[in-house]
Each structure stands twice: as C-alpha cells, then as structure tokens.
N, C-alpha and C positions, 0 to 999 in steps of 0.2 A: 225488835222481837227478844221476848225474853227468853234467858238461857231456858236449857231442858232441865227439867228436875232429875236428880240422880238418882238412880234405884239402888236398892239394896241387894246385897250378893245373893238373898234368898229370892228376893223377886226376879233378879235375873234368870236364876237356874229356872224357876218355875215358868217362866216365859219361855225360855229353851227347850223345856221339856214338853209344853203345850205345842209348840210350833211343829212338830214333828209327827203330827198324828194324822198326816194326811194319807187317804188311800192309795195304793197303788194304781197305775194307770191299766186299766183292763183292755188287751188287744183284742183287735175285732176277730172273730172268728170267720175262717173262709168258707165258703161253700164246697163241701166236697162231694165228691161223685161217689154215691153209693158203689161197693164191690158187686159184681155181678156173680149170681150164683148157678152159674153153667154146671152141667152135667158130668161127671168125669167117669160114669159107669156107665156102658151101653147096654140098656136094657130093652127088652124085645118091641117095646113101642117105641124107642126113638130108632131103632132100626128099622122097624117097618116105615116108619116116616123119613127116615135117610131114601131108602128104597123106592117111595112112592114121589115124593118130592125134587129130589136131587136131578133126576134124568129131566126135568122140565126147565131146568135153570139153564141159559145160553151161555153163561160165564159162571165157573164155579172154581173156586180157591178155600184154602182154609179158612181166610177171614170172613167170607160167606156163609159158610157152615156154621161159624163160630157165630154171627149176629143171627142169621135166620131161624137156626136151630136151637140155638141157647146150649152148646155143647162146648167141651174144653178143646184147645187147639189140638192136643196130641191125640185124643179122640177124633177129631175131624180128619188128622192126617192119615189115620189107620185107615178110617172109611174111604177116603178119596182112592186109596191103594187098593182097596178091596173092591170099588166100583169100578176102577181099572183094570183089574185082573178078571172082573166078570164081562167087560167089554161093554157097560153102561154109559161110561164118559170115556172121552179121547184126549188124551196129553195136548196142549198146543205149546206150552213151555214148560220146561222140567230144569229146576236148579235145586240146590242145596237147601237155599232161604226160602223159595216161594215156587209153588207149582202151580199153572193155570190149567185148568181144563174146560171144554165144552162137552154139550149133550152129544151122545153117537146118533149118526143120521143113518138112514138106512143104505144111502149109496155109499157108506165108507166100509 
C-alpha cells in the first residue's frame, strides 16, 4: 500500500473548514394539547344553561361542569354553591379540595 500523500497546510485548513458545515439536529416536535378556551365570566346564556342542565345530572362536581359546560373551575365552584343554596342539588361529600353533589329528589 503506497503511503498517503501529504497535504499542504492550506489544504488541511480548507478541509477542516469544510467539514463543520453539517446542519444541527432537528428535535422532533411533540404533539401538544390545545389550551381549552373556557368561559371565565358568567353571562345570562351560561347561567340559564346551568339552571336547565345541571339538575338532570346524577353526579355533579366541579370537573363535570368544566367538561360539559366549558366554564372555568372557579366559576363552576361558585355555580355549585349557588345551586346548593337554592336546593337544586344536594351535597354527597364536601371537602376543601373536591365537592360532590347529586340532583335533589322530591323525597328529600
């Protein structure tokens, strides 16, 4: 095998400069869940919908109202307290973190 031919300093420098032109790795983008645009201000339309639909639910909690009515959690908590005060729903379990209600029946 013949010996390698020696390159000049200029040729070595040119080869070194040309070698580093590779593009950077593109990290794959993860699929992100879109942020939900829940209502944070209670308008008359939402209030009427709460009064109409919530008494028909067998199980009522903050997360149920957020999912079904597309309202914010703080608004759902206020709505639950209001419905309980009016006697539309009855509490099953009340805790500082989670309140569970059911619809009020005529026998109660």
